C-alpha positions in Angstrom: 83.5 115.5 126.4 85.0 117.0 129.5 84.9 120.6 130.4 88.7 120.9 130.1 88.7 119.4 126.5 85.9 121.8 125.5 87.9 124.7 126.8 91.0 123.6 124.9 89.1 123.2 121.7 87.4 126.5 122.1 90.7 128.3 122.7 92.3 126.6 119.7 89.3 127.5 117.5 89.5 131.2 118.7 93.2 131.3 118.0 92.7 129.9 114.5 90.0 132.4 113.7 92.0 135.3 114.9 95.1 134.2 113.0 93.0 133.7 109.8 91.5 137.2 110.2 94.9 138.8 110.4 96.4 136.7 107.5 93.6 137.7 105.1 93.7 141.4 105.7 94.3 143.7 102.8 97.9 144.3 101.8 99.5 147.4 103.2 99.5 150.3 100.8 102.8 151.8 100.0 102.1 155.3 98.7 99.4 156.6 96.5 98.1 154.9 93.4 99.6 155.8 90.0 97.8 156.0 86.7 99.1 154.5 83.5 99.6 158.0 82.0 101.7 159.1 85.0 103.6 155.9 85.0 104.5 156.5 81.3 105.7 160.1 82.2 107.9 158.7 85.1 109.4 156.1 82.8 110.0 158.7 80.1 112.0 160.8 82.5 114.0 157.8 83.7 114.6 156.7 80.2 115.8 160.2 79.2 118.3 160.3 82.2 119.5 156.8 81.3 120.1 157.8 77.6 121.9 161.0 78.8 124.3 158.9 80.9 124.7 156.1 78.4 123.0 153.4 80.5 120.9 150.6 79.1 118.0 150.0 81.4 114.7 148.2 81.9 112.2 150.4 83.7 109.3 149.1 85.7 106.5 151.1 87.5 104.2 149.3 89.9 101.1 150.3 91.9 100.9 150.4 95.7 100.2 146.7 95.9 103.3 145.8 93.7 101.4 145.0 90.5 103.1 146.1 87.3 101.5 149.2 85.8 104.1 150.1 83.1 107.2 148.4 81.7 109.8 149.6 79.2 113.1 148.0 78.1 115.7 150.0 76.2 117.5 148.5 73.2 120.7 146.7 74.1 119.6 146.1 77.7 120.7 142.8 79.2 118.0 140.1 79.2 118.2 139.6 82.9 117.5 143.2 83.6 113.8 142.7 82.7 112.9 140.5 85.7 115.3 142.4 88.0 113.6 145.7 87.2 110.1 144.3 88.0 111.4 142.6 91.2 113.1 145.8 92.4 110.1 147.9 91.8 107.8 145.6 93.7 110.3 144.8 96.6 109.1 147.5 99.0 105.5 146.2 98.8 106.5 142.6 99.2 108.7 143.2 102.2 106.4 145.7 103.9 103.7 143.0 104.2 106.1 140.9 106.3 106.4 143.6 109.0 
């Protein structure tokens, strides 16, 4: 194999290894972690505010990586609100990884 072919292969290999290292890094944290107890307290406050205003809501609390920690759906809430609440809660984590 010629010297030029080896140089090209080596540069391709290095580029692949560098891109693989960046692609497999840990996800960016978005804030501090929340415990299940604190998530329940936050959801209780949101639920109280929703009841006060006559809103029917689904409430989702996620951790810094966007994983669901706590979920609550009030009676008479639209079915589609369940998935929307979880997606909205985890949206900052999903889109911050793209930056």
